[in-house]
Each structure stands twice: as structure tokens, then as C-alpha cells.
N, C-alpha and C positions, 0 to 999 in steps of 0.2 A: 504494500499500499504506500501511497505517497501523500504527504501533507505539506502545506505551505504555512510557514509562520512569518511574522514580521517583527523587526526590531528597529527602533528609531535611534538607537544609542551607539551605533557602530561608527567609530571615529578613526580607526587605523587598521592596517593589514593584520596586526597581531590580534585584533578583536576577532577577525575572521578565523584565524588559526585556532584560537582558544575555543571558540564555539564549535567549530568542526571536530576538533579533537575530543571534546567532551561528549558530543552527540555520538560520534563513531565508537566511543568506548562502551556505549550502552549495549547490553545483550538484546538483540533484535533489531538494531539499526544497521542497515546494509550500506547506506550512503548518506552523506549530509554535505550540502553545498550552500555556502553563504555568498550572496551578491552584495558587495560592499555599497555600491552606489544606490541601490534600491531598498536595502534592509531586508530583502527577501531571503528566507532560509528554507530550502527545499530538503525534506527528509524522506528517504525511503526506508520503510521499517515493517516489521512483522507485528500487526496488532494483537496477536495472541501472546507476544512476549513483552511488549512495551506499549504504554498508552501515550496519548497526546499530552496528558497531564504531566507525565514523567518527562517528556521532551521539554515542555515549557519549564518545569522545575529545574532540569539540568542546565538550561540556558540561564536562568535566574541565579542558580548556584555558581555559575561562571562569571556572574557580575553584570548581567545585562537583562533588560526587560524583553519579553516576547509575548506574542498572542498568536493563536491559531487563526488563520484567515480562510483556509480551504482544505478540503480533503481530497 
């Protein structure tokens, strides 16, 4: 499954790396890609292993705000 999240707090390339690394470390996430200029975060994941709530919490734990915008 693929979901789209948004964050308006991305200010540097290290933000992207930190979020992508945090998401990819989750069991059930197969890919994560952050688009710096738009704040769009695309996550491919197995919904039987990880929920969108966990994806948002992981981004918040990394120090950034995020909301789910599409599934």
C-alpha cells in the first residue's frame, strides 16, 4: 500500500535523510521518499505490519510534524 504524508517543516537535506531513515527502519515499510520542495512524503508499506498512525508518530519522533493526506 502507498500513502502520502505532508510536512511543512523541512528546511534542509538532512531533514530528508533523517525522515527517510526513520521510516525505512520500521518493520513493514518497503520504501520512503521525501520531496524537499513540496513537503510530500511518499511511503510504501504493508498495512498488516505498520499503521499510518505509526508512520506519523515516527516522523514526529524524528522532530518533524506530519499529517496523512492520501492513501
